[in-house]
C-alpha positions, 0 to 999 in steps of 0.5 A: 763892353762889346770889345770884350766879346770873343772874336767867334762870338755870335751876337744877336741880330736884334741887338738894341745896343748897336746904337751909341748909348752913354751908359745903359740905365739897366744891366739888362738893357738890350738883352731883355729879349734874349733873357726873356726867351731863356727864362720862358723856356726854363719855366716851361721845362720846369712845368714838365719836370715837376709834372713827372716828379711831383706825383711819381710816388703816388702814381707808382703806389696806385693801381695797377702798379702798387709799388711799395713806398720804399720802391717808389721813393727809390725810383724817384731818388735814382731818377734825380741822381741820374739827372744830375750825374749826367750833367758833367757829360752835357757840359763837356759835350757843349764846351768841346764839340756842339756849343751850348745852344745846339747841346740844349736843343738836342737835349730837349728833343731827347727829353721830349721822347722820354716824356712821351712814355708817361701818357702811354704808361698811364693809359690802360690800353697802351700800357698793356701793350708796353708792359703786359698784363698786371702781375698778381701779388705773391702769397705772404706767409702768416709770419710776414704779418708780424712786426718782427719776422724770424730770420728763417722766414722769407717774405716774397716781394712783388716785382715792380710792375712795368718797371723796365718801361718806367725806368726807360722813360725816366732814364731818357728824361734824366739824360735830357734834363741833366744836359739841359741843366748843365748848359742853360744856366751858363748860356743864360749868364753868357747873355749878360756876362759882359755887363759885369758881376752885378748883371750875372748875380741878378740873372741868377736870381731871376733864373731861379725865380722862373724855375719856381714859377714853373714849379708852382704852375706844375704843382698847382695845376698839373698835380691836381689834374693827376690826382683828381682827374686823370694821370693821362691828361696830367702827363699830356700837359707837361709833355706839351709844355716841353714841346713849346719850351723847345720851340721858344728856345729854337726861335730865340736863336736870333737874339741869343749871344752864342759861342762856338765850342772851343774845347774843354779843359776836361779833355786834358784834365786826366792827362794833366793829373796823370802827368803831375802824379808821375812827376816830382814836385818842381823846385822853386826856381824863381824867388818872385814866383809862388811856391810850385805845387805838384800840378805845376810840374805839368807846365812847360815852364817847369819841364812839363808838356802842357801850357800854363793856362791849361794847368791853371784851369785844372788847379782852379777845378781842384780848388772848387771840388771840396766845396761841391763835396761838402754840398752832398749832404745838403742835396740829400736832405733837399731831395727828401722834399719830393720823396719821403716828405711826400710819403709822410704827407700821404699819412697825415690828415688832408683837408676834407677827410674825417677822423675815424678809428680803424676799428670802424673804418670809413673811407673818405675822399678828398681833393687836396693834392699832397704835392701841393705842400711843395708849393710852400717852398716855391711860393716862398722863393717867388716872394723872397727873391724879388725882395732880396734882389731889389731891396736886401742885396742893394742895401747890403752892397752899399754898406759893404756887408754883402756876404760871399757865395760860400757864406750864403751856402753855409746859411742854406745848410743851416736851414736845411738841417732844421728842415730835417729836424722838423720832419723828424719831430713831426714823424715822431708825433705822428707815430705817437698819435697812431699808437694812441688813437689809431688811424683814419682811412683816406683815398688818394689817387684810388689808393687807401692810406692809413693816416694819423689824425694830425693835420697835414699843415704841420708839414709847412715848417719843414717846407718853409725851412727848405725854401729859405735854404734854397734862396741861400744855398742853391742860388749862391751855389749856381753863382759860385760854380759859374764865377769860379769856373775857368772860361773853357770849363763853365758848362762842365763845372756847372755840370759838376755842380749838378753832378754832386747834387745827383750824388746827394740824391743817390746817397739818400736812396742808398741810405733808404736801402740800408735802413730798409734792411731787416737788421736795421728795420727802420723802413721795412714793412711789407704789410701794405704798399706805401704804408709807413706806420710800422716804420721808423722814418723819424730816425732816418730824418734825424740821421740826415740832420746829424750828417748835415750838421757835421758837414756844415762845420766842415764846410765852414772850415773849407769856405774860410780857407777858399775865401782866404786863397781867393783874396790872396790870389787877388792881391797877388794879381794886383801886385803883379799888375802894379809892378 
């Protein structure tokens, strides 16, 4: 297997495979230290990431920011969007110039600088130095207090306090996260790639397990500290974790298999596409060849000016893109878990709060962090991935029933669709209870939310359904992006996978903006900052479920076509080899 390595590939100084060993008992034999360093660094990085995202809506809703619920949700959705949109650039940078290792190291430094913004923003003295004094609320005309407002009445909206500084910090973090995301996954898979597809599949399982371990530690500890003790301390801890992640990754260089940058197919991508678009489809010159496509006109053998290998890489990318496009609605629903699902949870009864009618208000304090519900998703993944890796997959593989990555993605889409349906049904019931019984007042992070007398535990099904969908769609998506990518485009295509995730986040933000327009009015309520009791959030959830349902049908067609093309290409390669 060592003979399959590239000539320029740097092997670990502490490679325990150097001795002669007939057949290693484990696919990770000799690579455990390298994989452990990557998995530990990723877990710590996820603690930092979720330390920012889990309570960002609550942080911006609270004093002294008082951003509206829609503004805070859009800020997080835009942050997630930029995080993923930047991924292809990070992948291209690694493939073409820096290599994966140094790209990840540089990105973690940028990431750390962005993280430093939030301890300073959450501290009163340093925040005033950065953002200035808190802004006063604009005086609202009496007509703005009505549910429906006349078209000729303008309701002034307070500009988001500290907005430029918050967005600058989020943008720097997004740059770092996006570049790390596109590279650390294929970099980890590179450590076991020569051990075969079984090793790669198992690495992705445990990589995703560590992602969720970091999420649980962050949501369980950091989110609690942020909500009930201090946002300053709650932002210092994830910043320190990121610093340790950087050190672990840097020290792991002695055991990593590293590859130098050897150029990216993205460099010639647009040249090849441009040349092919300006050329005619070549005629079939040889009966033994497949029927040429438009892109084949760029090959030297058909009168073009590009090597056949480079054109084939672009053709592989073009075949992958429809799958990535079909995943956009999945990510749109998925990112609701950290935005509108959290907004919904703040308006449900939290353990420890009493039910009071608004006619006799009584403020109740509680200590259960709303972000903890996100842990149901992560805990479920922590429990099911080892079961899937050690029991279910081996049984299915022995019987020849292990589904392809595309079939697993389709199953994930099905479950995420029902998560949005469950959220819509719950929101419908929540609004009915508010209309009939009024609300209860509960204080979360020094902000009063007017909640329905309906336990927050009713949100568990929608989080569980998203967790199940992740096990199928997210892990299979990572596996598909890595295995389908040509060698010179692995980081870039992994970046494209996350890029389309970011588009899904922006689609969610755009839909929120559209349904907030006065003409639609599903999410337009400026009476109280963060309140959704006079909104129609359930319509938004049902809209997302409908879009995902339609996309699932389209994806099934695309995936069947792709699998047929792949099997046909494999049989043709076998035919050429035997001949």
